[in-house]
Each structure stands twice: as C-alpha cells, then as structure tokens.
C-alpha positions in Angstrom: 61.9 97.8 87.5 64.0 101.0 87.7 67.2 101.7 85.6 69.5 100.6 88.5 67.8 97.2 88.9 67.9 96.6 85.2 71.6 97.5 85.0 72.5 95.2 87.8 70.6 92.3 86.2 72.3 92.9 82.9 75.8 93.2 84.3 77.9 90.1 84.1 81.2 89.3 85.8 84.1 87.8 83.9 85.3 85.4 86.6 84.0 83.9 89.8 86.9 85.7 91.6 85.5 89.0 90.5 82.1 88.2 92.1 83.9 87.1 95.3 85.8 90.3 95.5 82.7 92.4 94.8 80.8 90.6 97.6 83.6 91.1 100.1 83.8 94.8 99.2 80.0 95.2 99.4 80.1 93.6 102.9 82.7 96.0 104.1 80.7 98.9 102.6 77.5 97.7 104.3 79.3 97.4 107.7 80.8 100.8 107.2 84.2 99.2 107.9 86.9 101.8 107.6 89.2 100.3 110.2 90.2 97.0 108.7 93.0 97.0 106.2 92.0 93.6 104.8 88.6 92.0 104.2 88.0 88.2 104.1 85.7 86.9 101.4 83.3 83.9 101.7 85.9 81.9 99.8 88.6 82.6 102.4 90.5 85.0 100.1 91.9 88.2 101.5 91.3 91.5 99.7 92.5 95.0 100.5 89.6 97.0 102.0 88.9 99.9 99.5 87.1 101.8 102.3 90.1 101.6 104.8 90.7 105.1 106.3 93.5 104.5 108.7 97.2 105.2 108.4 98.8 103.9 105.2 100.7 100.6 105.8 102.6 98.2 103.6 101.9 94.7 104.8 102.8 91.8 102.6 100.8 89.4 104.8 97.0 89.8 104.2 94.8 89.6 107.2 97.5 90.1 109.7 97.1 93.8 110.2 100.8 93.6 110.8 100.6 92.3 114.3 103.3 89.9 115.2 105.1 89.9 111.9 108.7 90.9 111.2 109.4 94.6 110.5 110.6 93.6 107.0 107.0 92.5 106.2 105.2 95.4 107.8 106.2 99.0 107.9 104.7 102.4 107.6 105.2 104.4 104.5 108.2 106.7 104.7 110.1 104.4 107.1 
C-alpha cells in the first residue's frame, strides 16, 4: 500500500453530507465536467460545481442553470 492509499483509508469525514458532496465533486472531476454550474449528488442534493469554467452567474435556484427563471433569481455578475 502506498502513502496515498493509506492516507485515504485513514481519512474520516465529519458528516454524511460531506461524503455526499465529495462523491458529487469527484464524479464531476472524473467526467471532466466544466460546463455544468451545478452537480446533483446521489442523495438528490445540488452542489456548485467547483470545476465549472463558464461565465460567472448568480443563480439562487440550484440545478436550473438559470433557464426559465425570473431575472431577479438569475443574473450575470456586473448587471
């Protein structure tokens, strides 16, 4: 067993939600997903995609990607 494997086995999460978020982010990383603003976890919880590389948006409705929502809930930075 190498150092990386040992470190992963010894690491503990503080809450199940932390595991859920990590798994969702790992899935986005493995898919090389840089276009989705939000990622959906296995527990049906939306998280911001840390690998998103598109234009910066403020969207208060997770998962919507701002399509079909009022301008007050979705706007570009600087507007």
